[in-house]
C-alpha positions as CSV (number, residue, x, y, z in Angstrom):
1,M,-83.9,-22.6,-200.1
2,A,-81.3,-20.2,-201.9
3,I,-79.7,-17.3,-200.1
4,V,-80.3,-14.4,-202.2
5,R,-77.7,-11.9,-200.5
6,I,-76.1,-11.5,-196.9
7,V,-75.5,-8.4,-195.4
8,T,-73.2,-7.5,-192.6
9,D,-74.6,-4.9,-190.1
10,L,-72.4,-2.8,-188.2
11,D,-73.1,-1.5,-184.7
12,C,-72.6,2.1,-184.8
13,P,-73.4,5.1,-182.7
14,D,-73.8,7.7,-185.5
15,P,-74.5,6.0,-188.7
16,E,-74.6,9.2,-190.7
17,K,-70.9,10.0,-189.3
18,T,-69.6,6.5,-190.3
19,A,-71.5,6.3,-194.0
20,T,-69.9,9.3,-194.9
21,F,-66.4,7.7,-193.9
22,Y,-67.3,4.8,-195.9
23,A,-68.5,6.2,-198.5
24,R,-66.1,8.4,-199.4
25,L,-63.2,5.6,-198.4
26,F,-64.6,2.8,-200.7
27,G,-66.9,5.1,-203.2
28,L,-70.0,3.7,-202.1
29,N,-73.4,5.0,-202.5
30,R,-76.3,5.7,-200.1
31,V,-79.0,3.1,-201.4
32,M,-81.3,3.4,-198.2
33,D,-81.6,6.0,-195.5
34,Q,-83.7,5.3,-192.1
35,G,-81.8,7.6,-190.0
36,W,-81.3,4.5,-187.6
37,I,-79.4,2.5,-190.4
38,I,-77.8,3.7,-193.6
39,T,-76.8,1.2,-196.6
40,L,-74.4,2.0,-198.8
41,A,-73.8,-0.3,-201.8
42,Q,-71.6,-0.2,-205.1
43,N,-73.8,-0.5,-207.3
44,A,-77.4,-0.9,-208.4
45,R,-76.9,-5.0,-208.4
46,Q,-75.9,-4.5,-204.5
47,D,-73.2,-7.2,-205.1
48,I,-71.4,-5.1,-201.6
49,Q,-73.8,-3.6,-199.2
50,L,-72.2,-2.6,-195.7
51,S,-74.9,-1.2,-193.8
52,L,-74.2,0.9,-190.2
53,A,-76.9,1.1,-188.1
54,S,-77.9,2.5,-184.2
55,E,-80.7,-0.1,-183.8
56,G,-82.1,-3.2,-185.3
57,G,-85.2,-1.6,-186.2
58,S,-88.8,-1.6,-184.2
59,G,-86.8,-1.8,-181.1
60,A,-84.9,-4.9,-182.1
61,P,-81.1,-4.8,-181.2
62,V,-78.5,-4.9,-184.0
63,P,-77.9,-8.4,-185.6
64,A,-74.5,-9.3,-186.4
65,I,-75.5,-10.5,-190.0
66,S,-78.5,-10.5,-192.4
67,V,-79.3,-13.1,-194.6
68,E,-82.3,-12.5,-197.2
69,V,-83.8,-15.8,-198.4
70,D,-86.1,-16.6,-201.1
71,D,-88.6,-18.1,-198.9
72,L,-88.9,-16.9,-195.7
73,E,-91.9,-19.4,-194.5
74,E,-89.7,-22.3,-195.3
75,T,-86.3,-21.1,-193.6
76,F,-88.7,-19.9,-190.2
77,A,-89.9,-23.9,-190.4
78,R,-86.7,-24.7,-190.5
79,A,-84.9,-22.7,-187.9
80,T,-87.7,-23.9,-185.5
81,E,-87.4,-27.5,-186.3
82,M,-83.8,-27.1,-185.9
83,G,-84.7,-25.7,-182.3
84,A,-82.9,-22.2,-182.8
85,D,-83.5,-19.4,-180.6
86,I,-85.8,-17.4,-182.0
87,A,-85.0,-14.2,-180.7
88,Y,-87.3,-12.0,-182.6
89,P,-90.7,-13.2,-184.0
90,L,-91.7,-13.5,-187.8
91,T,-93.0,-9.7,-188.1
92,D,-93.8,-7.6,-191.3
93,E,-91.7,-4.4,-190.9
94,P,-93.3,-0.9,-192.1
95,W,-90.0,-0.8,-194.0
96,G,-91.2,-3.2,-196.4
97,V,-89.2,-6.4,-195.4
98,R,-91.0,-9.6,-193.7
99,R,-88.4,-10.8,-191.0
100,F,-87.5,-13.1,-187.9
101,F,-84.3,-13.0,-185.8
102,A,-82.6,-16.3,-184.6
103,R,-79.4,-16.8,-183.0
104,D,-76.6,-19.2,-184.1
105,P,-74.7,-21.6,-181.9
106,D,-72.2,-18.9,-180.5
107,G,-75.1,-16.5,-179.5
108,K,-74.8,-14.2,-182.9
109,L,-77.9,-12.2,-183.8
110,I,-79.0,-13.4,-187.2
111,N,-81.9,-11.1,-189.1
112,I,-83.4,-13.7,-191.6
113,L,-85.5,-11.5,-194.0
114,S,-86.8,-11.4,-197.2
115,H,-88.1,-8.3,-199.3
116,A,-92.2,-7.9,-199.4
117,S,-91.9,-7.3,-202.9
118,A,-89.7,-10.3,-203.5
119,E,-92.7,-12.5,-202.0
120,N,-95.8,-11.6,-204.3
């Protein structure tokens, strides 16, 4: 298993307002806008991203971090074997990701995902 990227998601009541602030302050570009979440990035390689969300999608809470992996099934199996608290089941989401949420030892919610195109 290799980590593809780690994205920090910030809980904010007004993603549009906060996205405008960060875009202007740091020169970030809007690369995704679902209304409830706006992702900003510096370039197409997505080396730097900031997601601003009022919810976690599909009614889930906003996770503390998102970790994209190249083999989600393997990672889910590992989390289960470790006895991790699976807070959101393995799910294919309508916006093109497959994911699950687990809690770290401190109770922080982690969104662990793979993009549908990466699994095909």
